[in-house]
N, C-alpha and C positions, 0 to 999 in steps of 0.2 A: 427062405434064406433072405428074401427081401426085407421081411419084418425084422429079421434078426440083425441085419446090417443098419437098417434105418431106425431101429428101436431105441430105447432109452440109453443113457450113458453106461449103465451097468451091463450092457449086452453088446453084441458086435464087436467093433475094433476095441472097444474098452475091455471087454472080456478077453480078447486076444492079448492086449498089453498087460493085463493082470495075470494071465497065464504065463507069459514070458518072464514075469517077476516072481512067479511062485504063489500067487494069491489064489486059494481055493474058492470055487464058486458053490460048493455043496450046500452052504447055508442060505443061498440066495434062490435056487431053482430046484425043481424036482428032478428025479432021475432021467425021465424021458427027454425032458428039455435039455439036460446036461449032455445027453448023448448027441442030440441034434447040433448043439453048440460046438462039440468036439469035432463032429464030422465037417461042420461049416469052417472051423478053424484050420483044419488039415487042408480043406480044399483052398482057402485064401492063402495059406502058406505055399501051396503049390502053384498058385497064380498071382504072384505079386504085382504084375503089371495091371491085371484086372482090378486088384484091390485098390492100387493107387488111383487108377482112373475113375473107378466108382466113387472113391472118397473125394476126388477132386470135383467130380460133377454133382455129387448128391449131398456132400456134408454141409450141415447147417452151422450157423455161428455157435449155437449151443453145444454141438458136437466138438468143434475145435476148441472152445473154451474149456470143455470137460477134458480133452486130451491134454491141454496145457496144464490144467489143474493136477491131473493125475501125474504128469512129469514132475512138476514141483513138489508134489507130496512125496513121490518115490525118492526124489533127491534128498528131501529132508530126513525121511526115515533111514536112509543109508548112511547118513553122516553121524559121527560120534562128536557131539559138541562138548566143549568144556563148560562147566557152570559159569554163568555170568556173574562176575563180582558186583556186589552193591556199590553204589557210588559212596565214597568216603565223605564224612561230614566235613565241612570246611570250618574248622575251628582255629583256635590260637595256636595249636600244636603243629599246623601244616609246615612241613619244612621248606626252606628256601631251595629253589630248583634253578640251576644255572642253564640258560639257553643261549645258544649261539644266534647272532643276527642272521646267519644264513638260512635260519628257518623262516625268516621274512623275506626271502628273495622274491622279487617281483613276479616271477613265472611260477614260483611255488612247486618246482619239480625235484626238490631235494628232500622231500618228506613233509608230512603233515606237521602243522606247528603244535608243539606242547607249551602250554601257557606258563608263565612265570608265576610261582606261588611264593608269597612272602608274608611273614607275620612280624616283621621288624617293628611296626608301628602298632602291633596288636590287632591288626585287621587282615584277613586273608586277602590277597590280591587277585583280582579278576575271577575266573571261573574254575570249577573243578575239572581236572583232566578227564574224568569219567563221563562228563557231559559233552566232550568234543567227539562228534560222530565221524567215523572213518568212511561211511557210506554216503555222507553228504545229504541225507534225507532229512531226518529228524534228530533231536538230541538224544540218541540212543547210546547205550553203554558200549565202549570200545571193547572188542574182542580180539582174540588172536587171529592171525592170518588163516590159520587152518580152518577156524570156525567161520571165517568170512567167506569162504569158498566151499560151500557144503557138498557140492557134487563131487569134490576131490577125494575127501577123507573117506577111507574104508573101502574104496573102489580099486581094484587092481588095474594095472595098465591094460592087460589084455582084454578084461572085461569092458573097460571103458572104450577101447578101440573097437571091440566087437559091436557095442551098441551103436557107435558112430558109423561103423561100416554097414549097418543095417539100413542106413539112409543113403540116398545118393549124394554126390558131391554138392549139389545145390541145397539140399536140406541140411547137410552137415555145416556148410558155410552159414546158413541162416541160423542154425542152433548156436554156432560159436559167436556170431555177431550179437545174438540175443543175449548171450551169456555175459557180455560186457557192457550191455546197453544201460544198466541202471547203476553202474559203479561210477562214483565221482571222486573217490579218493585215488590220488595219482599212484601211490605206491602199490595198492591193491590191484589197481587197473593193470599196471605194468606187469605184475605178477601173473594175472590171469591171462593177458595177451601171450605172454612167453610160453605159458603151459598149453594154451590152445594152439599156438604155432608148432609146438613139439608134436602135438597130435595130427596137425594137418600135414607136416612134412616128415613125420615119423623120424624126428631128431632125438639124439641122446641128450644134448645139452643146448640151452639157449641163453643168450645174454642180451642186454640192452644198454646202449650208450646214448646219452642226450647232449645235444649241442648247447654250449654255454658261450658267453661273450658277446661282443658287439659286432654286427656285420658291417656297421659304418666305419669303425675303427680298424677292422681287420683283425682284431684280437679275438680270434674264435678257436675253441678247443672242445673236446669231448670229455665227459666224465662217465664212469661206469655207475650206472643206476642199480642194475640187477646182474648177477653173475652166476653162471652154471645152474640155471633153472631147470628142473626136469619135472615129470608128472608127479613126483612124490615130494619134491622139496617145499618147505614152508617159506613164507615171505621174510621171516626173520633169518633163516639160513641164507637166502639169496642176498639180503642186505649185508649180512656179515661177510660173505664172500666178496661182494663188491667193495667193501670197506678195506679188504686186504689188498686190493689192486692199486695201481698208481692213481694219484689225485687227478692227473690230467693226461689226455692222449692228444698228441699234437695234430693239428688240423692239416689234412692232406698227407699224413704219414701213417704207414701200417695199413692193414686191410681196412680197419674201421675208419681211419682217417681218410683214406682214399674214397671209400663209399660216400662219406658225408660231403667231401669236397666236390667230388663228380656227380653225385646223384645217381650213380649207375650200380646195377647189381653185380656183385662179385660172387662167382661160383667156382670153387677151387676143388677139384677132385682129390688132389693130393697137396695139402697145405704146405708141407716141407719143400716142395718144389718151387714155391713162390718166394721171392726175395722180400716181399712185404710182410711175410709171417714172422712174428716174434716168437721163437721157441723158448724163450726164457719163461713164459707163462706155464708151459708144460713141465719145465723143471721145477717150477715153484710149486705147482699144484700136484705133480705126479700123475697127471692125465695125459694120455696120448691122443693128440689131435690128428684126424685122418683127413676129413673133408670139411669144407666150410661153405656156408651160403650166407652172404651178407647183403641185407636188404635196407635201403634208405627208408625212413619214416617221415611223411610229409604231412604238414598242416593243410587247412582249407585252401590256402593261397599257393599251395605247391612248394613252399620253403621247406628245406630239410630240417627237421627238428631233433632227429635221433637216428640211430642205426640199430636194427635188430639183427642179430647173428645167431645162425643155428650151426651146431658142430656134430659131425659124425652121424650119418643116417643109419638107422638100425634095421637089420634084417629080422628074420624070425627069432623070437625069444630074446630080443635085445641085443642080438650080436651085430656089430658094425661091420657091414659087408660091402655096401655099394656107395656111390657118390650121389649127390642130389641131381635130379634130372630136370628137364625143362618143364615138365608138369609141376614139380615142386617149386619151381620159381614162379610159375604163373599163379598157382593157388596161394603161395606165400605173398605175392605181390598184391593179389585181390584183397586178401585179408588185412594186409598192412594199410591199404586205402581206407578201409573202415576204421582200423585202430588209430591212424594219425589223426582224423577228425575227432574220433572219440576222446583221445588223449589231450588234444588241443581244447576241446570243451571242458574236460576235467580240470586242466590247468587253469583255464579262465575261471572256473567255479572256485578252485583253490585259491586263485589270486584274489577273488572278491572276499573270501573268508579271511585272507591274510590281511587285506585292507581293513576289514572290520576289527581284526585283532590288533593291528597296528594303531588304530583309533583308540582301542581299549587301553593300549599301553599309554598312549599320550593322555587319555582321560585320567588315568590312574596317576600319571605324573603331575597333571594339574591338580588333582585332589590333594596330593602331598604338599604342593606348593601353597594351596589356599588354606590347608589345615594348619600349616605351620609358618607364621610369618614373624614370630616374636624373636627368634634366634637365628642369626645369619649362619652360624656354623652348623646347626642341625639341619637347616634346609638345603645347604650346599652338600653336606655329607649324604643326605637322602638322595640327592640327584646323583651324586658320584656312585653310590651303591647301585642304584638302578642302572645307571649307564654301564657300569662294569659288568653287571649281571646280564644285561641284554646284548651288548656288544662284544662280550667275552674277550676283554683285553686284560693284559697282565697289570697294567698300572693306569691309573686315571688321575688327572690333576686339574684343579681350577685355580687360576692365578688372577687376583684382583688387582687392578691397576691403582696406583697412588694418585690421588686427585691433583696433587700439586706438581707432579712431573710426568712426562710422557714416556712410555715404555718401561717404567720401573713399577715393580709389583710390591704392594704393601702387605698382602696376605697370600698364603699359598695353602690350599686344601688338597688333600691327596689320599688316595686308597689303593690297596693292592688286592689281588684275588685272594690272598691268604688272610686279609684283615677280618673276615667275618665268616669263616668256614666252620668253626666249632660249634657253636651254639648261639642262642639268642642273646645271651649275657654279652658276649663279645660284640655282637651287633649293636646293642644299646650303648655299650662303651664307646663304639666307633662313632655313633651318631653324635654323642656328646663331646666328642674330641674337638678341641679348639684347633685353629689354624697354625701353621708354622710361622715363627717370627724370626727376627734377626737374631734373637738369643737362642732360638732353637731352629737350626736350619733344617730344610726339607730332608726327608729320607731318600728321596729320589732326585736325580739331576733335573734341573729346570730347563736345560737347553736354551740358554738366555738368548742366543742369536735367532733361534727359531721362533720362540714365543714373543720376543720383542718385535720381529718382523711382522707377525700376525697382528700384534697389538698396535702397531703403527700403521700398517697398510689396510688391515681388515681383510686380508686375503686368507682363503683357506689353504692349508698345506697338507697334502697327502704323500708322505715320503715313503716309498716302498723299501728303500735300502738307506738307512740313516748314514751309514759310513761312506756312501758315496755322494752325499750332499755336503757341500762346502760350508753350510751354515751349522752343521752339527760339530760339536767339540768332543772328540773321543776321550780327552783327557779327564773329563768329569766322571768317567766310569772306571777309573783305575781302582782295582780291588773289588769292584762290584761283580757278584755272581751272576746276575741277570743282565746280559748285553742288550742294548737297544738294537732292534732290527728294523722295525717300521714305526712311523709316527704319523698321527692324525691330529692335526692342530687347527682350532677354529676360534674366531672372535665371539665374545659374549657381548650382546648389545642390550641396551634398556629400551624403554618405550619410545624414546626420542631417536633411536638408531645411533646413539653414541656408544663407542666402545668402552665398556667398564671392566673388561677382563678377558681372560683367554682360557679356553678348555682344551686339554691335550690328552689324547689317548697313546699308549705305548705297547706295542707287541700284542698280536692276537694270540690267544691261548692255543689255538690249533696251528700255529706257525705259518699261517697264510698272511697275505697282506690285507689291508683295509680296502675293501671294494667300493664302488659308487654307492652301493646301497647302504654301506655303513656310513658314508658321508651324508646321505639324505636323512637317515635316522638321526645321526649325530647332530645334524643341523637342527632337527626339531627339539632334541634335548637341550641344545644350546639356547634356543629361543625361550623354552620354559625356564631354564636356569636363570637367563637374563631377567625374565619376569619376576621370579622368586627372589633374586638379589636385589632387584630395584625395589620391589614392594617392601622387603624386609629392611632395606636401608631407609626407605621412607618412614617405615614404622618406627625405627630406632631414632630417626631425627625427630618424629613427633614425640617420642617419649622423652628425649633429651630436651626438646623445647618445653614440654610440660613441666619437666623438672626445673628447668631455668626460670619458667614462669612462677613456680611455687617459691623458688628462692628469691626472685625479684619481689614477689608479693609479700614475702616475709620481711625483706629488707624495707620495702615500702611502707609496710605497717609499723615497723619500728621506728623509722624516720618521720612518718606522717603523724605519729601520735605524740602529743606533748610529754614533756618529761614529768616524772613524779614530784620533782622539787617545785616545778611551776604549779602543779595542781595543789600541792600542800600550802604554798603561799596564798593562792586564790581562796582556798578553802578557809584560811584563817581570817580573812578580811571580812568586815561587816558589809551586809548588804542592805542598801537603802530601800525604802518603800516605794511602791509603784507611784504614789503621789509625788514623791520627791523627783522621780525620773519623768513624771508626766506620761506614764505608759498608757493611761486610759483615755487619753485625748485623741481626737480624730486629727487634730492639727499638729501632732507631735513632730518635733524637729530634733535631730540628733547632733546638730552643729556644735552644741555646747559640751558634748560628752567626749572624753578621751576613750581610746580603745579598751583600756582596762575597765572603764565605766560601763562601756557597752556590754562586756562579759557579765558584769554584775547585774545589769538591767535584764539581760536574757535569763540569767538565773532566777531573778525575781519573778519573771513570768512563770516559771515552772513551780516556784514556791507558792505563788498566789493561786495557781490553779490546783494546788494540793496533790500534784502528781507524784512527788517524792514519797508521800505516805501511801497513796492509792496503789501504786506499783512497786513499792518497796525499792525505790531507786537510791543507791548509795550516793550520799552527798559528794564525796570525793570523786567517785566515778563521773558524776555529772559535771564537776569542775574540770576534770581532765578531758572529758568528751567535749566540753565547750571550747576549751583551749585548742584541741585537735582540730575541731571544725574551722575555727579562725585561722589556724596554722595552714590549712589546706586550701584556702582561698588565695589566689595569686594576686600580686600587686598591680592590677590593671586599673584603668581609669575609673570605670563605673561598676562593673560586675565583681565586686569585691565583698569583703565581710561586712562593710557598711550597709551595702544594698540588701544583703541577706538579713541583717538585723532589723532594718526598717520593714521588710516584708513580713518578719516574724512578729514585729510590734503591732502591725495593722491586723494580723490574724488574732493576736492577743486582745486587741481593742474590739474586734468583731465578737469574740467569744465572751468577753466580760461586759463592755459597754453596750454592745449590740445584742446581748443576751443570747448569743448563739449556743452557748454552753447548755442552755436548757433544751435545745433542739438536738444537739449532737451528744452522743454518749462520750465517756471518758477516753476510751481507746481512740475514737475518732478525733477527738481534741488534741490528745497527745501526738498522734500521727501527723496531724496538720501542722502543729507547732514545730515538730522535728523536720517535717518536709520543707517548711518555709526557711529555716536556718540551713538547710543542706541543698536547697533547689538549684544553686549555682556553683556548687563545689568544683574546684579546679577549672574555672572558666578561664579561657585563653584571650579574652577580649575580641573574639571574632565568632561569627554566627555559624549556624549549620551550613548554609550555602557555601561559605568560604571553605569549610572542611571538605566538602564534595569537590569544589572546584580545584582545590590543591591536592586532592587525592590523599587526603591525610589518613593514617591508619585508623583513626577513630570512625571515619566514614565507612571504611572497609569493614570494620568490626560490627557497627550497630545498623548502618543503612539509614533507616528513617529515625526521626527524633534523636538525632545522633548525640548532641550534647546533653540532652535530658537523661538519656539512658546512661551516659558516662557519669553524670551528677549522682544519679541513683546509686550506681555501682560503687562509686567513692563513698557515698553515705554508708552503704552496707559494709564496706571494708573497715570503716572507722567504728561502726556500731557493733561489729562482731569481732574486733581485734583482741586476741587473747594476750597479745604482748603488752598493750598499753593499759589494760584495765578500764575500757571504755564501753563495756557491755552494759548498757543502761537497762536493757529489757530481759536480762538474764533470769529475773524472778517471775516473769510471766508464765502462764500455762502455755502449753503447746498451741491451743486454739487461738488464745488471745495474741500470742506472738505472731502467728500466721496472719491474722486479721490486721494487726497493726502494720506489718510490712506491706500487706497488699494495699492498704489506704495510703501509705507513704508513696509507694511506687506510682500509683494512679495520680496522687496530688502533684508529684514532681513532673510526671509526663504531662499534666494539664497545663504547664507553663509554656508548652509548645502551642503557639498560636494556630498551627494547622490543625491540631486536635481541638482547640477552642472553637474554630469555625465549624468543625465537624459536629460538636456536641451542643453548641448553644441553641441550635434550632429546636432540639427537644426541650431544653429547659425553658425557652420562651413560649413554646406551645403549651405546656402544662400550666404556666403562669397565666397566660391569656385566657385559657379555658377554666381558670379557677379550680384545676384539679391537682393542686399542690399538696398531695398526701406525703408528708415527709416521713411518715413511717414505712413507705415503700422503699425497698433497698436501691432500685434503679433510680428513683427521684433523688434520694439522699447523695448518691454518687454524682449525679449531675449537678446538685447544689455544691458539693465540696469542689467540684472542678471550676465552678464559676467563682467560688470564694478564693481559689487560688490566683485565678487570673485577676480578680479585683484587687487582691493584696500585691500582686506582682506589679501592677500598673498604678498602685495607689499614689505615687508621687504626683499624678495628675489632679488629685483631690486636695493637695496641701495648699497652704497660703501661697499667694503669687510669689513672694520672694524665694520661698523654698523651691517652687516650681522652677524659677529662673536658674537657680543655682544647679539643680539636678539636670536641667536642659543643657547647661554648658558642659557638664561632665559626659553626658550621653553623646552629644555632638562631637566631642573631642574624641571619644573612643570610636565612633563611627568613622570619622575622618582618618583616623589611624588605620583601620581596616581598609578603606579606599586607597590609602597610600600603598599599603601591602599588594592590593590587587594590581595597581598599576605597575609597581616594581618587580613583584615576584611572578605574578600570573599574566602580566602584559595585557590586561583587559581594561576596559573603561568601566568604572564603578558606577552604581546607581547614583541618582541625584542626591539621595539622603546621605550618601557616604562620600560625595565628591566636594572637596573644599571650594572648588570653583562655583558650585551651586548653593552656597550657603545662604544666599539672599532668598532662596525660595523656601526656606525651612519653615517659616511661620504658616504659609498656606498648607503645606504638607501636614503640619502639626494639627491644624483644624481638621483636615480630612481624617487623620488618624484618630482623633478624639471622636468624631462623628461615626466612624466605621467600626471601632473597636471599643473604646472606653465608654462612651455614652450608652450604648445598648446594654452592657452588663450591669452598669450601676442603676440604670432605669428599671430593669426587670428585678434586680435584687431588692430595690426600694419598694417596688410594687408587691413583691412576694413577702418581704419582710420590712416593714416601715421603719424598724429600728436602725436600718442601715441607710436611711435617707441622707444623712449628712455627707456621705460619700457622693451622692448624686449632686448635691448642692455645691460641693467643692469643685467637682468636675465642670459644671456649668459656668461657675464663675471664671475658672481658668480658660474656658473656651472663649469667653468674651475677650479676655486679654489677648490670646492669640489671634483672634479675629481682628482686633484693633491693630495689632501689629501688621497683619497681613493687608488690611485696608490702607494703613499708612505707606506700606511699601508700594502698594498699587498707585497711590496718589503721587508718590515721588516719581515713579516710572512714567505716569502720565504726564506729569509736569515736565519731566526731562524730555520726553518725546515732543512736547509742545514748545520747548525752548524756554520755559518759565523757570523762575527760581526754584530750586529743590529744597524742601524742608529738611531740617536736620533729622538724622535718625533718632529714634527713641527707644529705649529699653533694650531688649535682648538682640536686636538686630544689628549690633555692632560687629567689630572685627572678631572677637573671641567668643562670640555667643552664637546661638543658633540652635534650633531644635529639629531633629529628625521627625518627619511627619507620618508617612504612611506605614501601615502595619509591619511589625517586626517579622512575623513568620507567616506571610501571606500565601506560602506554597500550599498545594493540595486543597484548595478552597472548594470544599464539597457542597457549601450552602449556596442557594440561589443568591446572586449578588443583589437582587432587588430587595432582599431582606435587610441589607446593610444600609441602603441609601444610594441613591443615583451617583451623586458626585463622589463621595468617599470611597464607594466600592470601585468605581471606575479608576480612581487613582490607585487603589491598592493593585488592581489587576494590571495597571499600566506602568507601574514602577519597575517592572523587570520579570520576565518569564523565568529567568534562572532562580528566582527566589521562592518559586512554588513548591520546590521539593527538598525540604530538609532544614528550614530555618527553625530556630528555637523559641522558647518561651520568652516572655517579654515584659517590659514595663512600658509606660506611656512615653517615656523619653527615648526609647530604643525600638523603633517600630520593627526592625529586622534583626535585633541582637539575638544571640544565641539561646541564652535562657537567664 
């Protein structure tokens, strides 16, 4: 016998349990052993205390596990399961499912959440309902409640009770506690609890009521969770019975209310003798209530979270004969202690699941907002549709505020529960519906006093009874079938927390009022709605701004381009030769030319370079382009069309007289000539530093090399204008056109002295090392940039009378900028722009020549001897400036000594003067030592503010814009 009891799992107690369930052992052991086992079984049946004692003392963990496994296996084989349906595919045909926001209640005790599914935008929302588990373990397929409780189905009440009676009370309690230990679904757990209670107390019916409301506010009540549960009823039947009961049970009233409020057990042998009993339920259900045992359900902190109630204790064969006794109370109370904690844990788990689900809802809403920002009506209608679907309201509205008036609405978007119930076609039609306007009034009342109050104050209004609120106007609903019962109204704010509209919900579909939970969820929707509206409005503003920009550019192109009549008149005029204009001379002076003649001289440059033939340039287009370029130069003192023409003449002289055309290809030569004529387009007479100091839009648009980039953009506008017929490069191939524009851009930007200082070190290095391989692409790029600087400051190489005249123009323009800085910016200008410092200009001019002009001409002459005349002219003018500087110093010394002061000579008079130090000395990346001690020091000391953003320059304008 000892071996049989302590043997493997297929013998001993296991064999006994199998016999009790009708399992034959004939296939497992021989006949003799079988007889021995039967004898042992009979003896164990006759001595149950010995069996229990022996099992308690001798059973191993393997034996206990084997017993538990056999119990689970027997329960599974006794259950008739429904086939598990496969999870449906999430496709575009998934229907829209309406879900009440009560499914998202914070405690999660009203039922597990079923997700919203929508294909309005062609994409199924969230997750498949079949992936929502009711057991709370893994993503298993949802089954019916009968299949979720396998030990119930297929087992008669008497058989189940007989099995439990075979255990003592302690074992039975342990078994029933274990039965609910793995359930995390609140509904299923409550159903199992009530079925187990009916077994423990031998009750005919059981019901469960849960506490709702806030303890702090005192607004507490009970709701019926499950009603009339018995050992045979399914979860769906119990939920249906509960739905037929009253929605609320008052706190402290009735048997259930008293139990919840007092926390005491109520045991009524005769329910009709107690005044708290409501006999109307019996009349409604046709069921006769005899005895009642009502038990409070507490959480881990001892707070009452519900009431479990059993009705009518059964006698033999289901007859209701006796009342519940004290023993029933004790076992009921003991079991409820476990159930309360278990239910609390399940509700916490469900709450975490619901928080995840709530986050999914908000993530889905954010996806909708980010996916659609081009149409305000579509984004708002999507928000309305999802708000109505989740919060289950009859009507939903979004009212946008008018920017010009407080409390007035410019647009009203609205939807009703019936707007998209039929099919996806009606939903698409709804999404593309525009807002209501003054010509088309809203379908539903706006409740102007309520919405205006929210718009003005930013206060959220939750009105449970609209007709009792003085702000509600009942007259607006005359003739309306759907009367307003409750209203939830909330402000919509943008990213700066300014109120841009109001969102309003009217009437819950289930006739309840809007709860605090509705407010919290609605607030999240209002935040996302505000984000969507703000982003969409900003997008629409950008689109409008781009459209305005295109219109402005079109108008600018039209007015910036010279007229066809002017081009025809210029085209018909004869063009003199280069010799007549003296275009090939290093000492060229434009003083004797009229503006009309400068245009002809510029055209002659293109003709002599043979660019009209080489690039198939239309002569009339060239004339109109030339006229348009001149037209786009402003009438400023120095940086005007005359300066651009002189820079182009010097480039032409370099190409022809200096033989640079043999070194550069035709595209480079054409691009350089075009760049020289356009390098100061639309110059305003002020430099880059002034644009930044005055916070000009150009500085905001370009940042670095402000004016140079603007000059290039103006050049491209004229060169590519389809309105004026100025497309000179239209006959070029794609590659040649791209190369020409690239060379032009680099050439115009090279007139920024900040870039000159950055690039000249590389050029000087390859010249000093005799590594000037001009077939190298990078070397040629450096050479072109030095050529642009040399042409831009070429006035310093002209004969002294020309240099004096140009110096007067540059000084006048600089002084004008200095005056603007004093008047408009209220700052002290640099010495070179300060009229009060004009006597120092000769010295600064000498330093400017030494720091900027002399180095570039020196290295150009060293690399290309044909350009030596430029260096000679610069050296001659330096001597003149140095002489003026020395003369001023002598006068200052004589004045300080009290001697007679000699008369001023040359340019040092009242209306003359030359700005000295570099025009664009900002961002000097080169070592100052390479520039020379005194000049570099003056450049660095003339003003820190000039280091970031001054433009390209000429020798007469050390810090001019370009």
